[in-house]
PLY file of the C-alpha trace (Angstrom):
ply
format ascii 1.0
element vertex 304
property float x
property float y
property float z
element edge 303
property int vertex1
property int vertex2
end_header
53.16 8.94 13.60
50.37 6.59 13.75
50.67 3.72 14.59
48.87 0.03 12.98
47.09 -0.07 16.12
45.89 3.44 16.77
42.88 3.52 17.61
40.26 5.73 16.49
36.96 7.05 18.71
35.71 4.53 21.30
39.62 3.09 21.63
38.40 0.29 18.89
42.32 0.24 16.12
41.62 0.57 13.19
43.83 -2.30 11.66
40.89 -4.07 13.33
37.24 -2.06 11.64
39.17 -2.19 8.89
39.27 -6.12 8.41
36.10 -6.53 9.97
35.26 -4.74 7.03
36.29 -6.13 4.13
35.01 -9.08 5.62
31.43 -7.55 5.94
32.05 -6.36 2.16
32.02 -10.10 1.22
29.64 -12.19 2.61
27.08 -8.85 1.74
28.83 -9.35 -2.19
28.10 -12.92 -2.16
24.62 -13.11 0.08
23.67 -10.01 -2.74
24.96 -12.29 -5.40
23.09 -15.40 -4.45
19.79 -13.68 -3.96
19.73 -11.91 -7.36
20.49 -14.33 -8.49
17.93 -15.75 -7.09
15.69 -12.65 -8.04
16.93 -13.47 -12.18
15.70 -16.82 -12.07
12.37 -15.83 -10.72
11.67 -13.42 -13.25
12.55 -16.41 -16.15
8.14 -18.37 -15.71
5.32 -17.61 -15.44
4.33 -19.89 -13.34
6.42 -18.27 -11.14
5.13 -14.31 -11.15
1.73 -15.84 -10.99
1.76 -18.31 -8.21
1.30 -16.50 -5.20
4.46 -18.93 -3.08
7.15 -17.18 -5.73
5.93 -13.99 -5.15
6.18 -14.17 -1.29
9.09 -15.74 -1.70
10.60 -12.87 -4.40
9.15 -10.38 -1.43
11.48 -12.55 0.77
13.92 -11.55 -2.04
13.22 -8.51 -2.47
12.77 -6.77 1.63
16.08 -9.58 1.91
18.49 -7.98 -0.76
16.97 -3.76 0.47
17.87 -5.00 3.55
21.74 -5.41 3.05
22.73 -3.06 1.14
20.97 -0.53 3.66
22.16 -2.05 6.88
25.92 -2.12 4.59
25.24 1.29 4.73
24.56 2.73 7.51
27.51 -0.26 9.05
30.20 1.61 7.19
28.43 4.96 8.17
29.70 4.56 11.61
32.79 2.55 11.54
34.51 5.42 9.65
32.30 7.79 11.90
31.43 9.75 8.98
27.59 11.69 10.24
24.25 12.17 8.11
21.73 14.83 8.90
19.39 13.61 11.30
16.43 13.66 8.97
17.91 11.47 6.46
19.23 9.23 9.21
15.31 8.70 10.04
14.22 7.93 6.76
16.41 4.86 6.50
15.65 3.96 9.62
12.23 3.58 8.93
13.05 2.32 6.11
15.19 -0.82 7.80
11.79 -1.70 10.80
9.90 -2.20 8.28
12.05 -4.32 6.17
13.09 -5.98 9.30
8.86 -7.32 9.31
9.00 -7.49 6.91
10.01 -10.60 5.71
9.69 -13.03 8.91
5.06 -12.24 8.72
5.77 -12.47 4.17
7.09 -16.19 5.35
4.01 -16.31 7.77
2.19 -15.76 4.87
3.63 -18.51 3.47
2.73 -20.90 5.67
-0.97 -19.67 5.29
-1.33 -19.99 2.20
0.20 -23.58 2.61
-2.83 -24.45 5.23
-5.26 -23.49 2.72
-3.50 -25.54 -0.59
-3.99 -28.72 2.22
-6.98 -28.00 4.71
-9.02 -26.31 2.01
-8.33 -27.23 -1.00
-11.45 -26.63 -3.13
-11.17 -22.67 -2.06
-7.15 -22.49 -2.55
-7.53 -20.99 -6.90
-10.39 -19.30 -5.31
-8.39 -17.84 -2.66
-4.03 -17.46 -3.66
-4.69 -15.57 -6.56
-2.40 -13.50 -8.28
-4.47 -10.09 -6.74
-4.63 -12.03 -3.58
-1.22 -11.36 -3.51
-0.14 -7.78 -4.42
-2.62 -6.82 -1.35
-1.54 -9.05 0.47
2.15 -7.78 -0.25
0.02 -4.12 0.69
-0.85 -5.01 3.68
1.94 -7.57 5.06
4.17 -3.71 4.63
1.00 -1.78 6.62
1.94 -4.05 9.21
5.23 -3.82 9.24
5.20 -0.27 8.92
3.61 -0.71 12.69
6.53 -0.91 15.13
9.04 1.75 14.04
5.69 4.64 13.56
4.67 3.43 17.41
8.62 3.93 18.06
9.34 6.34 17.02
6.76 8.92 16.85
7.11 7.95 20.36
10.81 9.55 19.53
9.09 12.56 17.14
7.42 14.61 20.32
9.70 14.45 22.13
12.58 16.30 20.12
12.55 19.64 18.59
12.37 20.46 14.67
15.49 21.90 14.69
17.15 18.04 15.60
16.51 16.46 12.19
18.41 19.28 11.09
22.06 18.08 13.55
24.44 15.52 11.17
25.19 12.77 13.40
26.33 9.44 12.67
23.52 7.75 11.69
22.32 3.90 14.64
19.50 2.98 15.85
20.13 3.69 19.34
19.74 8.16 18.42
16.07 7.71 18.51
16.05 5.66 21.83
16.02 8.02 24.99
15.00 6.59 27.59
15.23 3.00 29.04
10.57 2.76 28.55
11.62 2.81 24.77
13.20 0.57 24.62
10.97 -1.31 26.47
7.91 -0.46 24.17
10.54 -1.76 21.32
11.08 -4.54 22.44
6.54 -5.48 23.42
6.12 -4.50 20.35
8.49 -6.72 18.33
7.71 -10.05 21.15
4.17 -9.70 20.58
5.32 -9.94 17.17
7.06 -12.70 17.54
4.09 -14.43 19.80
1.23 -14.41 16.64
3.46 -15.24 13.87
4.37 -18.31 16.39
1.07 -19.14 17.22
-0.21 -19.44 13.13
3.33 -21.48 12.17
1.56 -24.20 14.81
-2.00 -23.47 13.46
-0.55 -24.03 9.97
0.84 -27.20 11.91
-1.85 -28.57 14.20
-4.42 -27.83 11.11
-1.94 -30.00 8.25
-1.33 -32.77 10.53
-5.45 -33.00 10.97
-5.54 -33.64 7.38
-2.24 -35.13 7.56
-3.80 -38.31 9.44
-6.55 -39.06 7.39
-5.55 -38.56 4.12
-4.38 -40.96 1.53
-2.17 -42.50 -1.16
-1.58 -39.41 -3.09
-3.69 -36.86 -0.43
-0.76 -38.06 2.46
2.59 -37.45 0.26
1.47 -34.33 -0.59
0.21 -33.61 3.10
3.36 -34.18 4.28
5.10 -32.71 1.88
2.87 -29.82 3.25
3.88 -30.43 6.46
7.72 -30.35 6.18
6.76 -27.54 4.01
5.87 -25.35 7.27
8.62 -27.25 9.37
10.35 -25.18 7.29
9.19 -21.91 7.35
8.74 -22.32 11.36
12.53 -22.74 10.21
12.98 -20.02 8.00
10.91 -17.78 10.74
13.29 -18.68 13.74
16.48 -16.89 11.57
14.74 -14.13 10.33
12.98 -13.77 14.57
16.36 -14.34 16.04
17.45 -11.04 15.45
13.89 -9.89 16.96
16.55 -9.98 19.97
20.14 -8.52 19.39
18.80 -5.09 20.21
18.01 -6.50 24.10
21.35 -8.57 24.36
22.99 -5.83 22.72
21.50 -2.88 25.31
22.13 -4.96 28.22
26.37 -5.35 26.82
26.28 -1.82 26.55
26.65 -0.90 30.56
29.08 -3.21 30.31
31.72 -2.55 28.45
31.86 -1.05 24.69
35.40 -3.08 23.29
32.60 -6.07 24.65
29.15 -4.17 22.30
31.38 -3.83 19.08
32.41 -7.52 19.69
28.70 -8.58 20.41
27.24 -6.29 17.73
30.06 -7.19 15.18
29.53 -11.29 15.80
24.93 -10.83 16.12
25.76 -8.66 12.79
26.77 -11.56 10.67
25.51 -14.41 12.09
21.99 -13.66 12.74
21.20 -10.57 10.43
22.91 -10.91 7.52
23.14 -14.54 7.46
19.61 -15.81 7.77
18.71 -13.05 5.40
21.25 -15.15 2.43
20.75 -19.16 4.20
16.70 -18.54 4.64
15.37 -18.17 1.20
18.41 -20.26 -0.58
17.31 -23.26 1.29
13.45 -22.74 0.30
14.99 -22.12 -3.13
17.04 -25.26 -3.10
14.13 -27.46 -1.61
11.75 -26.44 -3.73
11.77 -29.03 -6.93
10.50 -26.16 -9.45
12.14 -23.69 -8.29
15.19 -25.38 -8.36
15.01 -26.71 -11.63
15.14 -22.69 -12.52
17.85 -22.70 -11.06
19.76 -25.14 -13.23
18.73 -24.18 -16.22
19.07 -20.68 -15.30
22.45 -22.58 -14.02
23.57 -24.12 -17.67
24.80 -21.55 -19.52
27.71 -20.55 -16.39
28.53 -23.82 -16.16
29.09 -24.52 -20.24
32.71 -24.43 -21.04
0 1
1 2
2 3
3 4
4 5
5 6
6 7
7 8
8 9
9 10
10 11
11 12
12 13
13 14
14 15
15 16
16 17
17 18
18 19
19 20
20 21
21 22
22 23
23 24
24 25
25 26
26 27
27 28
28 29
29 30
30 31
31 32
32 33
33 34
34 35
35 36
36 37
37 38
38 39
39 40
40 41
41 42
42 43
43 44
44 45
45 46
46 47
47 48
48 49
49 50
50 51
51 52
52 53
53 54
54 55
55 56
56 57
57 58
58 59
59 60
60 61
61 62
62 63
63 64
64 65
65 66
66 67
67 68
68 69
69 70
70 71
71 72
72 73
73 74
74 75
75 76
76 77
77 78
78 79
79 80
80 81
81 82
82 83
83 84
84 85
85 86
86 87
87 88
88 89
89 90
90 91
91 92
92 93
93 94
94 95
95 96
96 97
97 98
98 99
99 100
100 101
101 102
102 103
103 104
104 105
105 106
106 107
107 108
108 109
109 110
110 111
111 112
112 113
113 114
114 115
115 116
116 117
117 118
118 119
119 120
120 121
121 122
122 123
123 124
124 125
125 126
126 127
127 128
128 129
129 130
130 131
131 132
132 133
133 134
134 135
135 136
136 137
137 138
138 139
139 140
140 141
141 142
142 143
143 144
144 145
145 146
146 147
147 148
148 149
149 150
150 151
151 152
152 153
153 154
154 155
155 156
156 157
157 158
158 159
159 160
160 161
161 162
162 163
163 164
164 165
165 166
166 167
167 168
168 169
169 170
170 171
171 172
172 173
173 174
174 175
175 176
176 177
177 178
178 179
179 180
180 181
181 182
182 183
183 184
184 185
185 186
186 187
187 188
188 189
189 190
190 191
191 192
192 193
193 194
194 195
195 196
196 197
197 198
198 199
199 200
200 201
201 202
202 203
203 204
204 205
205 206
206 207
207 208
208 209
209 210
210 211
211 212
212 213
213 214
214 215
215 216
216 217
217 218
218 219
219 220
220 221
221 222
222 223
223 224
224 225
225 226
226 227
227 228
228 229
229 230
230 231
231 232
232 233
233 234
234 235
235 236
236 237
237 238
238 239
239 240
240 241
241 242
242 243
243 244
244 245
245 246
246 247
247 248
248 249
249 250
250 251
251 252
252 253
253 254
254 255
255 256
256 257
257 258
258 259
259 260
260 261
261 262
262 263
263 264
264 265
265 266
266 267
267 268
268 269
269 270
270 271
271 272
272 273
273 274
274 275
275 276
276 277
277 278
278 279
279 280
280 281
281 282
282 283
283 284
284 285
285 286
286 287
287 288
288 289
289 290
290 291
291 292
292 293
293 294
294 295
295 296
296 297
297 298
298 299
299 300
300 301
301 302
302 303
């Protein structure tokens, strides 16, 4: 008879895996609940879905919800060793790869919107329209598609078509057949990281110049915009930390498999799912208009 500490593949205790899965399900449920509540608030006021920065904010919320649901599903399949066909795993990894980048790139776009609002105020109404926002969302998704197109195209030309009909436990490591492929993925991620950081720094410097020359109400508004850019930089940092997780995990995997499982579990909670909730929550609570809408939306739940 198997004991409570009986093991499955990889020598990992069943009890520990079950506890970890339970903890993750609780966290995912809480984070999804918060994000969905903020999405419902977004649709309650016309000003939110007709203003560029709020549209981008909603995109990050929807992107994070989809990302959390899909990573959680793959995590459960992986923990319990449930195989799926490789063509389905391939599609899931494409979607996950895209939405890994959608949120940080959208945050970068939100920073540029603040730059236009403060440094080019006369052109803000012309450039930052609802139509422009929708066009930029399409561009953001196209840019986010590039990294996975490169890495998965390399994989596709190195395997036979019969591979996609096989049943295996789905994970991103399946699509990395050689170390140079991991290096390519690393180079692309670091390139994106550099570009997004450069945009943040550029916007900060330009807004700082305007802040020094502004006066009165304009000065207050400019400094508020500067604080918003700093907030976006913090949000971006939270999102971009997860881009470094695969490199850390790959190095640990070569040392010890059990340590790799522990590191992946830690990374998933603190560097993947937590930023996906904390980042939009900070922005939602800080924005005065959205915060007031949140309080109004909360009121029916708080009154007896």
